[in-house]
FIPA-220160 format. One record per residue (C-alpha): residue in three letters; y, z, x. Coordinates in steps of 0.02 Angstrom, whole numbers, always signed. Layout:
<drenkes>
(drenke 'ala' (Y Z X))
...
</drenkes>
This chain:
<drenkes>
(drenke 'met' (-367 +640 -745))
(drenke 'tyr' (-271 +794 -771))
(drenke 'gly' (-367 +908 -644))
(drenke 'phe' (-542 +967 -579))
(drenke 'phe' (-617 +1121 -509))
(drenke 'asp' (-770 +1158 -433))
(drenke 'asp' (-927 +1301 -410))
(drenke 'pro' (-1067 +1316 -289))
(drenke 'val' (-1174 +1179 -391))
(drenke 'asn' (-1031 +1096 -498))
(drenke 'ile' (-864 +978 -503))
(drenke 'tyr' (-804 +1002 -669))
(drenke 'leu' (-650 +861 -710))
(drenke 'ile' (-506 +893 -840))
(drenke 'leu' (-494 +738 -930))
(drenke 'glu' (-402 +669 -1097))
(drenke 'ser' (-487 +671 -1256))
(drenke 'ala' (-581 +488 -1270))
(drenke 'ser' (-601 +509 -1457))
(drenke 'gly' (-682 +339 -1478))
(drenke 'gly' (-847 +409 -1402))
(drenke 'his' (-972 +303 -1301))
(drenke 'leu' (-973 +108 -1287))
(drenke 'tyr' (-1163 +138 -1285))
(drenke 'lys' (-1150 +221 -1457))
(drenke 'gln' (-1038 +71 -1520))
(drenke 'leu' (-1155 -55 -1454))
(drenke 'lys' (-1306 +18 -1545))
(drenke 'lys' (-1199 +43 -1703))
(drenke 'his' (-1135 -161 -1712))
(drenke 'gln' (-1267 -236 -1610))
(drenke 'ser' (-1192 -401 -1594))
(drenke 'met' (-998 -435 -1543))
(drenke 'pro' (-887 -572 -1553))
(drenke 'glu' (-858 -650 -1351))
(drenke 'ile' (-673 -604 -1385))
(drenke 'lys' (-714 -417 -1395))
(drenke 'val' (-846 -412 -1270))
(drenke 'ala' (-704 -501 -1133))
(drenke 'ala' (-584 -369 -1191))
(drenke 'ile' (-693 -225 -1157))
(drenke 'met' (-752 -298 -973))
(drenke 'arg' (-580 -340 -930))
(drenke 'gln' (-546 -159 -947))
(drenke 'val' (-705 -120 -847))
(drenke 'cys' (-674 -245 -713))
(drenke 'asn' (-495 -171 -695))
(drenke 'ala' (-541 +17 -684))
(drenke 'val' (-677 -44 -540))
(drenke 'asn' (-533 -142 -432))
(drenke 'glu' (-445 +24 -472))
(drenke 'leu' (-574 +112 -389))
(drenke 'his' (-606 +0 -259))
(drenke 'ser' (-428 +1 -209))
(drenke 'his' (-439 +172 -157))
(drenke 'arg' (-592 +148 -59))
(drenke 'ile' (-711 +241 -229))
(drenke 'ile' (-865 +172 -269))
(drenke 'his' (-947 +195 -448))
(drenke 'arg' (-1145 +188 -422))
(drenke 'asp' (-1175 +227 -602))
(drenke 'ile' (-1076 +92 -704))
(drenke 'lys' (-1174 +72 -887))
(drenke 'pro' (-1126 +107 -1076))
(drenke 'glu' (-1151 +271 -1092))
(drenke 'asn' (-1035 +311 -937))
(drenke 'ile' (-889 +215 -1027))
(drenke 'val' (-787 +311 -1142))
(drenke 'leu' (-696 +233 -1266))
(drenke 'gln' (-516 +291 -1343))
(drenke 'asp' (-489 +257 -1527))
(drenke 'val' (-371 +95 -1479))
(drenke 'tyr' (-536 +33 -1392))
(drenke 'ser' (-644 +92 -1529))
(drenke 'ser' (-543 -21 -1661))
(drenke 'leu' (-609 -164 -1575))
(drenke 'phe' (-783 -130 -1636))
(drenke 'arg' (-703 -143 -1819))
(drenke 'met' (-640 -320 -1808))
</drenkes>
């Protein structure tokens, strides 16, 4: 995260570009995946949640639509 700002209604986060798209779109495109790919993605998600929890932050809406991928991770789907 590079920064944030807000107005009376919204909070805006300034994040790095995630050019790999959303996990949901990748899952729809590649309907099945080898276990090794799933394990790599889940490891990253679990590490991210663990980091949030270490700062006493919870994420109440973890789902594929809310997980964005870098090109490096979207390449997992091309294997």
